[in-house]
N, C-alpha and C positions, 0 to 999 in steps of 0.2 A: 504494500500500500504506500502511496505517495501522498503527502500533504504539502500544500503551499500555505505557509503561515505568513501573513503579511500585516503590516501596520497601515491602518487607514481604511476607510470604506470607499468603495468605488461609487461614484455618482454618475459618471458618463455612461449613457446607454450603449454606445458602440463598444466600449471596453467590456461591459458585462456580456454583451452578445458575443464578442470575440472569445472571452473566457469560456462561456458556455459551449461554443463550437469546439474549441480544443479539448475541453473536458469530455465532450461526447465522443470525439475521435480517439481519445486515450482509453476510455472505458473498456473496449474490447480486449485491450492488452493488460490493463492493470487498474485496480481500484484507485481512484484519486478523489481528493477532498480539498476544498478551499476553506481556510480559516482566516477570518479577519479580526484584528483587535483594534480598539480605538487608538487614534493618534492623539497627540497633545498639541494644543495650539502653540505655534512657534512663529510669532510675528518677527518681521525683519529687524525690529527694534530691540530684540533680545540681546543680552550680553552673552559673551562666551560661556559664562557660568550658568546662565539660564538655559542656553542651548544644551549644555552638558546634562543639566537636570532633565530636560525634555527627553534626551536619548536614554537616560537612566530609567525613567518612568516607562517609556515605550519598550525598552529592553526587558524590563520586569514583566510587562504584559505578554510579550512574545515568549519569554522563558517559561511562563506558567502553562503554556500550551504544549510544552515539550516534555516527554517522559524520559527517564534516565536511559532506557534501552534503545531509544530511537537514534538513528544516524542523522546528523544535522549538517546540511550543506547551506552555508550562509552566503548570501549574495553580498559581496564586499569589494569595493574598489581596490583594496589592497590584496585581494585574493589572486589565485592563479587562473590564467586563461587556459581554455582547451577547446579544440575544434569539436565538431559534431561526432566524428568517429571516436575520438577519445572519450567524449561524454557518454556515448552509448556503451563503450567498453566499461566505463566506471559503473554505470547502472547495472550492467550484466554481472560484473565482479561483486558488487554489493549484494545482489540477490543470491549469487552462488555461495557467498560466505555467510548466508543466513540473516542478512539484514532484511527483515520483513517490513519494517517501517522506515521510510526515508522522508525527512522533513526538509523542504526548501524554505528558508527563512529570508524574508525581505523586510528590511527595516523601514523607518520613516524617511521623510525628506531630508533630515539632517544627518542621516547615517545611522550607525549602530553603536550600542554601548560596549564598553570593554568586557562586561560580564557575558554578553552575547558572543563576542569574539572568542572569549575563553571557552565557551560551551561548544563552539562549532567543531565538528570533526573534519570539515573541509571548508575552505574559503574560496568561493568561485567568483572570479571577475568575469562577468558576462561579456564585457566589451571594453575597449579603450574609450569608447564614446560615452557620453553622459546621457542617461535617459531618466524621465520621471519615474519615481519608484512605483507608481501605479502601472505604468506601461511594462515594467519588468515582469509583471505577472503573466502577461500574454507572451512575452519573449521566452520565459522559462517554460511555459506550457508548450509552446511550439517546439522547443528543443527536446522536451520529454517525448512529444509525439514523434518527432523526427528520429530520436534514438530508438524508439520501439519499432519503427518502420525499418531502420537499418538492421536491428537485431533479428527481425523477421524476414530479412532479405526481400522486402517488398519495395516496389518503386515509390519514390518520393524524394529521396536524397539525391542531389545532383552536384 
């Protein structure tokens, strides 16, 4: 089972529809679930200390969703990059080694807390480009779908 645990609620209809589409595509291969936790207000007038507090609160909310036995892949700008083939191999290896629950964790707009970084089993840098944290949900789902198509030797990956 895969869970996408993310900070903030999606408001845009097109994003919700995109997520629903990819979740539908993934379901024949693997059970998948989307978990959202509330984000904290973070006005641009916040001080660095206030922003750190926001990340701490959001991190605690995200960490409450994770059980000790779950494998955590944290989306992190300081993480490691991998292409789709390597990603599909990683998912295959995790399943082969008995990881029955994999959590992809997406922090809030300010980033992630040190406690969340410490809990992560793997830190994944999705891209060198910067994306809104809400858009990352669709990108992660697309990569999960692509990985399953690669592993099943089905057409999609080019």
